LUMBAVO-449703 format. One record per residue (C-alpha): x, y, z; residue number from 1. Coordinates in Angstrom, 1 decimal. Layout:
<recs>
<rec <X Y Z> NUM>,
...
</recs>
This chain:
<recs>
<rec <160.9 172.7 269.6> 1>,
<rec <164.0 173.7 268.2> 2>,
<rec <165.5 171.0 270.2> 3>,
<rec <162.8 168.5 269.0> 4>,
<rec <163.1 168.9 265.7> 5>,
<rec <167.0 168.4 265.9> 6>,
<rec <166.2 165.4 267.8> 7>,
<rec <163.9 163.7 265.2> 8>,
<rec <166.4 165.0 262.4> 9>,
<rec <169.2 163.2 264.5> 10>,
<rec <167.0 160.0 264.8> 11>,
<rec <165.9 160.2 261.0> 12>,
<rec <170.0 160.3 259.8> 13>,
<rec <170.7 157.4 262.1> 14>,
<rec <168.0 155.4 260.6> 15>,
<rec <169.0 156.2 256.8> 16>,
<rec <172.7 155.2 258.1> 17>,
<rec <171.5 151.5 259.5> 18>,
<rec <169.6 151.0 256.4> 19>,
<rec <172.2 151.6 253.6> 20>,
<rec <170.2 154.8 252.5> 21>,
<rec <173.0 156.9 253.7> 22>,
<rec <176.7 156.1 253.8> 23>,
<rec <177.7 154.7 257.7> 24>,
<rec <180.3 157.0 259.1> 25>,
<rec <180.6 156.4 262.3> 26>,
<rec <181.8 152.7 263.9> 27>,
<rec <178.5 152.9 265.6> 28>,
<rec <176.8 153.4 262.5> 29>,
<rec <178.7 150.3 260.4> 30>,
<rec <177.9 148.0 263.5> 31>,
<rec <174.4 148.6 263.2> 32>,
<rec <174.5 148.7 259.5> 33>,
<rec <176.4 145.5 259.9> 34>,
<rec <174.3 143.6 262.0> 35>,
<rec <171.3 144.2 259.7> 36>,
<rec <172.8 143.4 256.4> 37>,
<rec <176.5 141.9 256.9> 38>,
<rec <175.7 138.6 259.3> 39>,
<rec <174.6 135.0 258.7> 40>,
<rec <173.2 132.5 260.5> 41>,
<rec <175.7 129.9 258.5> 42>,
<rec <179.0 129.6 260.4> 43>,
<rec <181.4 129.4 257.2> 44>,
<rec <184.4 128.2 257.4> 45>,
<rec <187.4 130.8 257.7> 46>,
<rec <189.1 130.2 254.6> 47>,
<rec <185.9 130.8 252.7> 48>,
<rec <185.1 133.5 254.9> 49>,
<rec <186.4 136.5 252.7> 50>,
<rec <185.7 134.8 249.3> 51>,
<rec <187.8 136.1 246.3> 52>,
<rec <185.1 136.6 243.8> 53>,
<rec <183.6 139.5 246.4> 54>,
<rec <186.9 141.2 245.2> 55>,
<rec <185.6 142.5 241.7> 56>,
<rec <182.8 143.9 243.2> 57>,
<rec <184.4 146.0 246.3> 58>,
<rec <185.9 149.6 246.2> 59>,
<rec <189.4 149.9 245.5> 60>,
<rec <191.9 148.5 248.0> 61>,
<rec <194.3 150.3 250.0> 62>,
<rec <197.1 149.0 249.3> 63>,
<rec <198.1 148.8 245.4> 64>,
<rec <201.3 147.5 243.3> 65>,
<rec <202.8 149.9 241.2> 66>,
<rec <202.2 148.2 237.5> 67>,
<rec <205.3 147.8 235.1> 68>,
<rec <202.2 148.9 232.3> 69>,
<rec <200.0 152.1 232.9> 70>,
<rec <197.1 150.2 231.3> 71>,
<rec <197.2 147.7 234.4> 72>,
<rec <197.8 147.3 238.1> 73>,
<rec <197.6 144.6 239.7> 74>,
<rec <195.7 144.9 243.2> 75>,
<rec <197.6 143.4 246.4> 76>,
<rec <194.7 142.6 248.8> 77>,
<rec <196.6 139.5 250.6> 78>,
<rec <198.1 136.5 250.5> 79>,
<rec <197.0 134.9 247.3> 80>,
<rec <196.6 131.5 248.8> 81>,
<rec <195.6 131.8 252.3> 82>,
<rec <196.0 128.6 254.4> 83>,
<rec <193.6 127.8 257.4> 84>,
<rec <197.0 128.8 259.4> 85>,
<rec <196.9 132.4 258.0> 86>,
<rec <193.5 132.8 259.4> 87>,
<rec <194.2 131.6 262.9> 88>,
<rec <197.3 133.9 263.0> 89>,
<rec <194.8 136.7 261.9> 90>,
<rec <192.6 136.0 264.6> 91>,
<rec <195.3 135.7 267.2> 92>,
<rec <197.0 139.2 266.2> 93>,
<rec <193.6 140.4 267.0> 94>,
<rec <192.9 138.4 270.3> 95>,
<rec <196.4 139.7 271.7> 96>,
<rec <194.9 143.3 270.9> 97>,
<rec <191.9 142.5 272.6> 98>,
<rec <193.4 141.0 275.6> 99>,
<rec <195.5 143.9 275.9> 100>,
<rec <193.1 146.7 275.5> 101>,
<rec <189.7 145.3 276.3> 102>,
<rec <189.4 147.1 279.7> 103>,
<rec <189.8 150.7 278.2> 104>,
<rec <186.7 152.8 277.2> 105>,
<rec <188.4 153.8 274.0> 106>,
<rec <188.6 150.7 272.2> 107>,
<rec <186.0 149.4 270.1> 108>,
<rec <185.9 147.7 266.2> 109>,
<rec <187.7 151.2 264.9> 110>,
<rec <190.8 150.9 266.7> 111>,
<rec <191.2 147.3 266.5> 112>,
<rec <191.2 147.4 262.7> 113>,
<rec <193.7 150.4 262.7> 114>,
<rec <195.7 148.4 265.4> 115>,
<rec <195.7 145.6 262.8> 116>,
<rec <196.3 147.3 259.7> 117>,
<rec <199.2 149.0 261.3> 118>,
<rec <200.6 145.8 262.8> 119>,
<rec <200.5 144.7 259.4> 120>,
<rec <201.9 147.4 257.7> 121>,
<rec <204.9 148.4 259.9> 122>,
<rec <206.0 144.5 260.5> 123>,
<rec <205.4 144.0 256.6> 124>,
<rec <203.0 140.7 257.9> 125>,
<rec <201.1 139.3 255.2> 126>,
<rec <197.7 138.0 256.3> 127>,
<rec <194.2 137.3 254.5> 128>,
<rec <192.7 141.1 255.0> 129>,
<rec <190.9 143.4 252.4> 130>,
<rec <190.9 146.8 253.7> 131>,
<rec <189.4 149.7 251.8> 132>,
<rec <189.0 153.0 251.4> 133>,
<rec <186.0 153.8 253.9> 134>,
<rec <185.2 157.2 255.9> 135>,
<rec <187.1 156.3 258.7> 136>,
<rec <190.0 155.2 256.9> 137>,
<rec <191.2 152.0 256.0> 138>,
<rec <188.6 149.3 257.1> 139>,
<rec <187.7 145.7 256.2> 140>,
<rec <184.0 145.2 257.4> 141>,
<rec <184.2 141.1 256.3> 142>,
<rec <187.4 140.5 258.9> 143>,
<rec <186.0 142.4 261.4> 144>,
<rec <182.4 140.1 261.5> 145>,
<rec <185.2 137.4 260.8> 146>,
<rec <187.5 138.0 264.1> 147>,
<rec <184.5 138.6 266.2> 148>,
<rec <182.8 135.2 265.4> 149>,
<rec <186.2 133.7 265.5> 150>,
<rec <186.6 135.1 269.6> 151>,
<rec <183.6 134.2 270.5> 152>,
<rec <183.7 130.6 269.0> 153>,
<rec <187.2 129.8 271.0> 154>,
<rec <185.4 131.5 273.9> 155>,
<rec <188.0 134.0 274.0> 156>,
<rec <186.2 137.5 274.1> 157>,
<rec <182.3 138.6 272.7> 158>,
<rec <181.8 141.9 271.2> 159>,
<rec <178.9 143.9 272.9> 160>,
<rec <178.1 146.6 270.7> 161>,
<rec <175.5 148.1 273.0> 162>,
<rec <178.2 148.3 276.5> 163>,
<rec <180.6 150.6 276.9> 164>,
<rec <183.2 148.7 277.0> 165>,
<rec <183.1 146.7 274.0> 166>,
<rec <184.7 143.4 274.2> 167>,
<rec <184.1 141.1 277.2> 168>,
<rec <186.4 138.2 278.2> 169>,
<rec <185.2 134.7 278.4> 170>,
<rec <186.7 131.7 280.0> 171>,
<rec <189.3 131.4 277.8> 172>,
<rec <190.5 134.2 277.2> 173>,
<rec <194.1 134.2 276.9> 174>,
<rec <194.8 131.1 275.7> 175>,
<rec <195.6 132.4 272.5> 176>,
<rec <199.1 133.8 274.2> 177>,
<rec <201.5 130.6 273.4> 178>,
<rec <200.6 130.6 269.9> 179>,
<rec <200.9 134.5 269.4> 180>,
<rec <204.5 134.2 271.1> 181>,
<rec <204.7 131.4 268.4> 182>,
<rec <203.8 133.2 265.3> 183>,
<rec <205.1 136.7 266.1> 184>,
<rec <208.0 136.3 268.3> 185>,
<rec <210.0 138.7 266.1> 186>,
<rec <207.1 141.5 265.7> 187>,
<rec <205.4 141.3 269.1> 188>,
<rec <208.2 143.8 270.4> 189>,
<rec <206.7 146.7 267.5> 190>,
<rec <202.9 145.4 267.9> 191>,
<rec <202.8 145.8 271.6> 192>,
<rec <204.6 149.3 271.1> 193>,
<rec <201.9 150.3 268.8> 194>,
<rec <198.9 149.0 271.5> 195>,
<rec <200.7 151.1 274.1> 196>,
<rec <201.2 153.8 272.1> 197>,
<rec <197.6 153.9 271.1> 198>,
<rec <196.0 152.4 274.4> 199>,
<rec <194.5 155.5 275.8> 200>,
<rec <194.2 157.9 272.4> 201>,
<rec <190.7 158.3 271.3> 202>,
<rec <189.7 157.2 267.6> 203>,
<rec <189.8 160.2 265.5> 204>,
<rec <193.7 160.4 266.7> 205>,
<rec <194.5 156.7 265.3> 206>,
<rec <192.2 156.8 262.3> 207>,
<rec <194.2 160.1 261.1> 208>,
<rec <197.6 158.2 261.6> 209>,
<rec <196.4 155.1 259.6> 210>,
<rec <194.7 157.0 256.8> 211>,
<rec <197.9 159.0 256.4> 212>,
<rec <199.9 155.9 256.3> 213>,
<rec <197.8 154.7 253.6> 214>,
<rec <198.0 157.9 251.6> 215>,
<rec <202.0 157.9 252.0> 216>,
<rec <202.4 154.6 251.0> 217>,
<rec <199.9 155.2 247.8> 218>,
<rec <202.0 158.2 246.7> 219>,
<rec <205.1 156.2 247.0> 220>,
<rec <203.1 153.6 244.9> 221>,
<rec <202.5 156.2 242.4> 222>,
<rec <206.1 157.0 241.6> 223>,
<rec <205.5 160.1 243.9> 224>,
<rec <208.0 162.4 246.1> 225>,
<rec <205.9 163.0 249.6> 226>,
<rec <205.5 166.4 250.3> 227>,
<rec <202.8 168.5 252.6> 228>,
<rec <201.0 169.7 250.0> 229>,
<rec <200.7 166.0 248.3> 230>,
<rec <199.9 164.4 251.1> 231>,
<rec <196.8 166.8 252.3> 232>,
<rec <195.5 166.3 249.1> 233>,
<rec <195.6 162.5 249.0> 234>,
<rec <193.8 162.9 252.8> 235>,
<rec <191.0 165.1 251.8> 236>,
<rec <190.2 163.4 248.7> 237>,
<rec <190.4 160.1 250.7> 238>,
<rec <186.2 160.9 251.9> 239>,
<rec <184.7 164.2 252.2> 240>,
<rec <184.5 162.9 256.4> 241>,
<rec <188.1 163.8 256.2> 242>,
<rec <187.2 167.5 256.1> 243>,
<rec <186.5 167.4 259.5> 244>,
<rec <190.2 167.5 260.2> 245>,
<rec <192.1 171.0 260.0> 246>,
<rec <195.3 170.6 258.2> 247>,
<rec <197.5 171.7 261.6> 248>,
<rec <195.5 168.3 262.8> 249>,
<rec <196.7 166.4 260.0> 250>,
<rec <200.4 168.0 259.9> 251>,
<rec <201.1 167.2 263.4> 252>,
<rec <200.4 163.6 263.3> 253>,
<rec <202.2 163.3 260.2> 254>,
<rec <205.5 165.1 262.0> 255>,
<rec <204.6 162.7 265.0> 256>,
<rec <205.0 159.6 262.8> 257>,
<rec <208.4 160.6 261.0> 258>,
<rec <209.4 161.5 264.9> 259>,
<rec <208.5 157.6 265.7> 260>,
<rec <209.7 156.2 262.3> 261>,
<rec <206.0 154.9 261.4> 262>,
<rec <205.7 155.7 258.1> 263>,
<rec <206.0 153.3 254.7> 264>,
<rec <209.6 152.4 253.7> 265>,
</recs>
């Protein structure tokens, strides 16, 4: 009877998350929520897929530029005026990551987002993105919907949320390669290092790393000194969900990041 009650409670919790009554936390929750509320039958051009007017109603972006005046602070979300090429470059970067990892069981939206985030940050690539403070770390749900739509339209990959392998290669898979090498000739070595480093790593680890990177960057932008105590305070203030990670786990990843020069500079 107790097991039956627990099952019913779990089902009710998932139902509440899918319908927006409780904040979606896991990748599965977000996928189901997006399927219900975040899709449209109208295919928008890429340049207006993330319209600027939405920024006024969204949570605080992860990346913030220090302000000269304490009363105002400029939000840095992405390029001021992204072009069609910028959106295409974004799709090509995602295609390269998916192409390399789509056969891995541990690969899905969360890892794809974190690898895009870290690639852009580490290599200082400016693309139209809007990573926000979500429970699972820096996350851009509009980016994810746009990427999946473009990958399928180009017949490169299709996202399959119900399958164990989340991305399936389509007939034109791999045709992005020449453009990836053209657009990312100077950054591809580091991007591939990130892909291979996190290839077999489970999602929680890359979630910790990406969140720490964002917290570290925020501390620097605020003009503070990065110490373990300040970093841990930022990390756990990010979301109550972060309490599932121990301080030892978080600091171990911090040391690993320092050892591999995977920190904001």
